[in-house]
Backbone as CSV, one residue per row, in Angstrom:
resi,resn,N_x,N_y,N_z,CA_x,CA_y,CA_z,C_x,C_y,C_z
1,UNK,117.364,123.987,99.758,117.398,122.546,99.966,117.403,121.854,98.607
2,UNK,118.185,120.824,98.502,118.273,120.047,97.284,116.934,119.366,96.989
3,UNK,116.620,119.174,95.721,115.347,118.573,95.325,115.210,117.152,95.868
4,UNK,116.268,116.358,95.753,116.211,114.976,96.230,116.167,114.898,97.750
5,UNK,116.871,115.774,98.413,116.818,115.815,99.872,115.417,116.168,100.347
6,UNK,114.793,117.111,99.672,113.430,117.511,100.017,112.458,116.358,99.787
7,UNK,112.644,115.624,98.691,111.787,114.481,98.391,111.939,113.393,99.446
8,UNK,113.160,113.090,99.853,113.395,112.089,100.884,112.803,112.516,102.221
9,UNK,112.848,113.800,102.504,112.284,114.313,103.747,110.762,114.161,103.744
10,UNK,110.116,114.428,102.619,108.661,114.259,102.529,108.269,112.796,102.667
11,UNK,109.036,111.889,102.051,108.764,110.453,102.164,108.916,110.006,103.607
12,UNK,109.959,110.467,104.266,110.187,110.117,105.668,109.063,110.628,106.561
13,UNK,108.570,111.818,106.278,107.463,112.385,107.051,106.199,111.557,106.876
14,UNK,105.885,111.175,105.637,104.697,110.345,105.395,104.838,108.988,106.066
15,UNK,106.027,108.394,105.977,106.258,107.081,106.574,106.064,107.132,108.090
16,UNK,106.588,108.153,108.736,106.456,108.250,110.186,105.027,108.567,110.594
17,UNK,104.302,109.303,109.771,102.903,109.604,110.064,102.059,108.334,110.041
18,UNK,102.326,107.484,109.044,101.587,106.221,108.943,101.980,105.287,110.078
19,UNK,103.276,105.188,110.359,103.753,104.277,111.391,103.257,104.687,112.776
20,UNK,103.040,105.992,112.972,102.555,106.475,114.263,101.139,105.982,114.534
21,UNK,100.346,105.844,113.478,98.961,105.426,113.658,98.795,103.910,113.695
22,UNK,99.836,103.159,113.321,99.770,101.701,113.341,100.093,101.231,114.749
23,UNK,99.140,100.558,115.377,99.360,100.055,116.727,99.595,98.555,116.675
24,UNK,100.650,98.124,117.337,100.993,96.712,117.362,101.003,96.221,118.794
25,UNK,100.933,94.914,118.925,101.034,94.284,120.236,101.703,92.941,120.038
26,UNK,101.810,92.172,121.106,102.487,90.876,121.014,101.709,89.907,120.129
27,UNK,100.378,89.989,120.149,99.572,89.076,119.337,99.169,89.683,117.995
28,UNK,99.580,90.919,117.731,99.254,91.592,116.468,100.503,92.271,115.912
29,UNK,101.377,91.519,115.222,102.597,92.124,114.676,102.304,93.022,113.481
30,UNK,103.343,93.684,113.001,103.207,94.669,111.925,103.614,94.043,110.596
31,UNK,102.755,94.214,109.570,103.068,93.791,108.209,103.569,95.016,107.457
32,UNK,104.871,95.064,107.229,105.503,96.206,106.577,105.739,95.892,105.107
33,UNK,105.393,96.844,104.234,105.503,96.668,102.793,106.511,97.672,102.251
34,UNK,107.418,97.181,101.380,108.374,98.053,100.711,108.320,97.752,99.221
35,UNK,108.169,98.795,98.419,108.094,98.639,96.970,109.149,99.530,96.338
36,UNK,110.082,98.908,95.608,111.087,99.663,94.868,110.661,99.700,93.406
37,UNK,111.529,100.177,92.549,111.191,100.232,91.137,111.123,98.855,90.493
38,UNK,111.889,97.903,91.008,111.949,96.579,90.393,111.404,95.453,91.256
39,UNK,111.395,95.616,92.581,111.035,94.516,93.462,110.061,94.951,94.547
40,UNK,109.417,93.945,95.129,108.465,94.158,96.213,108.846,93.228,97.350
41,UNK,108.832,93.742,98.563,109.087,92.881,99.710,108.112,93.242,100.820
42,UNK,107.784,92.229,101.602,106.902,92.408,102.743,107.463,91.585,103.885
43,UNK,107.337,92.109,105.090,107.799,91.360,106.246,106.878,91.603,107.423
44,UNK,106.718,90.572,108.219,105.934,90.669,109.443,106.930,90.821,110.581
45,UNK,106.800,91.924,111.308,107.785,92.311,112.311,107.137,92.299,113.689
46,UNK,107.800,91.651,114.636,107.389,91.683,116.030,108.098,92.871,116.674
47,UNK,107.372,93.959,116.906,107.980,95.180,117.427,108.366,95.072,118.896
48,UNK,107.777,94.136,119.615,108.120,93.979,121.028,109.532,93.393,121.176
49,UNK,109.881,92.443,120.311,111.201,91.808,120.368,112.155,92.319,119.298
50,UNK,111.682,93.214,118.442,112.486,93.779,117.349,113.050,92.683,116.448
51,UNK,112.178,91.758,116.043,112.575,90.638,115.188,111.633,90.540,113.993
52,UNK,112.182,90.123,112.858,111.368,89.809,111.698,110.935,88.362,111.817
53,UNK,109.633,88.135,111.825,109.094,86.787,111.999,109.019,86.077,110.653
54,UNK,108.455,86.751,109.648,108.247,86.162,108.324,108.523,87.230,107.284
55,UNK,109.085,86.814,106.148,109.264,87.767,105.056,109.044,87.076,103.722
56,UNK,108.708,87.877,102.717,108.557,87.393,101.342,108.994,88.517,100.413
57,UNK,109.634,88.142,99.317,110.148,89.133,98.385,110.170,88.563,96.972
58,UNK,110.294,89.453,96.008,110.402,89.017,94.617,111.854,88.868,94.185
59,UNK,112.793,89.260,95.022,114.210,89.155,94.683,114.596,87.680,94.652
60,UNK,115.054,87.215,93.519,115.467,85.827,93.374,114.329,84.827,93.281
61,UNK,113.115,85.303,93.142,111.952,84.418,93.062,111.664,84.113,91.598
62,UNK,111.713,82.843,91.224,111.505,82.439,89.828,110.038,82.581,89.412
63,UNK,109.110,82.511,90.366,107.685,82.616,90.053,107.243,84.051,89.811
64,UNK,108.054,85.008,90.234,107.672,86.419,90.144,107.832,86.910,88.713
65,UNK,106.799,86.714,87.926,106.793,87.188,86.549,105.549,88.040,86.341
66,UNK,105.546,88.820,85.297,104.393,89.653,84.992,104.612,91.076,85.444
67,UNK,103.512,91.785,85.575,103.583,93.190,85.971,103.882,93.298,87.470
68,UNK,104.173,94.497,87.895,104.471,94.724,89.310,103.251,94.458,90.185
69,UNK,102.057,94.708,89.666,100.845,94.429,90.422,100.668,92.928,90.615
70,UNK,100.970,92.146,89.598,100.899,90.695,89.722,101.959,90.177,90.683
71,UNK,103.135,90.768,90.656,104.180,90.396,91.601,103.775,90.723,93.029
72,UNK,103.112,91.866,93.211,102.655,92.253,94.544,101.638,91.251,95.073
73,UNK,100.744,90.794,94.210,99.761,89.792,94.627,100.454,88.486,95.004
74,UNK,101.492,88.124,94.276,102.246,86.914,94.596,102.914,87.027,95.967
75,UNK,103.501,88.171,96.259,104.139,88.393,97.553,103.088,88.368,98.665
76,UNK,101.908,88.912,98.396,100.828,88.892,99.386,100.392,87.483,99.734
77,UNK,100.251,86.627,98.734,99.865,85.244,99.022,100.985,84.497,99.738
78,UNK,102.230,84.743,99.351,103.370,84.090,100.016,103.460,84.473,101.481
79,UNK,103.341,85.758,101.765,103.477,86.216,103.151,102.341,85.672,104.008
80,UNK,101.143,85.567,103.444,100.008,85.040,104.204,100.181,83.549,104.483
81,UNK,100.694,82.802,103.526,100.923,81.370,103.735,102.003,81.127,104.775
82,UNK,103.077,81.901,104.713,104.147,81.759,105.700,103.683,82.175,107.096
83,UNK,102.829,83.194,107.153,102.297,83.630,108.445,101.369,82.571,109.036
84,UNK,100.611,81.900,108.192,99.724,80.846,108.676,100.522,79.695,109.281
85,UNK,101.694,79.411,108.717,102.550,78.365,109.280,103.077,78.741,110.658
86,UNK,103.259,80.035,110.903,103.725,80.525,112.204,102.567,80.869,113.142
87,UNK,101.337,80.529,112.754,100.116,80.791,113.539,99.882,82.281,113.766
88,UNK,100.116,83.083,112.752,99.822,84.512,112.800,98.594,84.746,111.938
89,UNK,97.523,85.250,112.561,96.281,85.479,111.834,95.959,86.957,111.694
90,UNK,96.309,87.749,112.708,96.012,89.179,112.692,97.315,89.976,112.643
91,UNK,97.334,90.982,111.782,98.488,91.863,111.663,98.009,93.303,111.547
92,UNK,98.916,94.220,111.815,98.670,95.646,111.586,99.381,96.014,110.287
93,UNK,98.658,96.566,109.333,99.208,96.828,108.001,99.928,98.160,107.985
94,UNK,101.217,98.126,107.639,102.050,99.324,107.535,102.440,99.510,106.080
95,UNK,101.819,100.462,105.410,102.048,100.668,103.983,103.219,101.594,103.714
96,UNK,103.873,102.078,104.736,105.016,102.973,104.557,104.574,104.328,104.054
97,UNK,105.260,104.840,103.054,104.911,106.155,102.523,104.025,106.055,101.289
98,UNK,103.603,104.856,100.933,102.795,104.642,99.732,101.312,104.802,100.040
99,UNK,100.551,105.195,99.033,99.108,105.255,99.155,98.525,103.860,99.013
100,UNK,97.326,103.661,99.562,96.688,102.351,99.507,95.910,102.225,98.197
101,UNK,96.630,102.011,97.119,96.016,101.699,95.831,97.081,101.062,94.965
102,UNK,96.673,100.453,93.886,97.625,99.844,92.965,98.319,98.639,93.559
103,UNK,99.640,98.707,93.633,100.443,97.568,94.072,100.228,97.240,95.539
104,UNK,100.138,98.256,96.377,99.920,98.031,97.805,98.557,97.379,98.029
105,UNK,97.558,97.844,97.316,96.214,97.279,97.434,96.186,95.841,96.939
106,UNK,96.892,95.530,95.852,96.946,94.165,95.328,97.589,93.226,96.342
107,UNK,98.659,93.675,96.987,99.314,92.868,98.010,98.381,92.632,99.184
108,UNK,97.704,93.675,99.631,96.811,93.559,100.778,95.626,92.638,100.482
109,UNK,95.027,92.779,99.315,93.885,91.936,98.971,94.279,90.471,98.835
110,UNK,95.476,90.209,98.281,95.942,88.829,98.158,96.209,88.221,99.533
111,UNK,96.753,89.013,100.452,97.009,88.519,101.805,95.697,88.262,102.542
112,UNK,94.724,89.138,102.354,93.410,88.927,102.983,92.728,87.686,102.433
113,UNK,92.889,87.454,101.144,92.267,86.296,100.502,92.832,84.995,101.055
114,UNK,94.103,85.009,101.456,94.743,83.815,102.021,94.492,83.650,103.515
115,UNK,93.851,84.638,104.157,93.451,84.465,105.544,94.018,85.440,106.557
116,UNK,94.871,86.363,106.154,95.367,87.369,107.096,94.287,88.398,107.384
117,UNK,94.196,88.833,108.615,93.212,89.841,109.004,93.924,91.122,109.386
118,UNK,93.492,92.234,108.789,93.985,93.566,109.177,93.016,94.609,108.712
């Protein structure tokens, strides 16, 4: 097996393992986090209707300056403010294949500070 194919397979396995344990409902949508090498994006997804309710990203954002951890905190505050406008208070946190530390933790703490519960 190719090295990159094996790496993608391990990432996919971790992602599905995490997603399997995340339980969502109509009143508790899923907060999905994606972190690339240059950008961070988060979206709140209603799994019952298969729709994205709210999203925030650093792509094209003029305020997104500093380190990736600072950008993650900015995305966390943005997503929480947008969710508050849509009357979403509780979400299920889906960290994907990433561990809960560093950038993911900064995003989560910033969202909690703005009022999201998970």
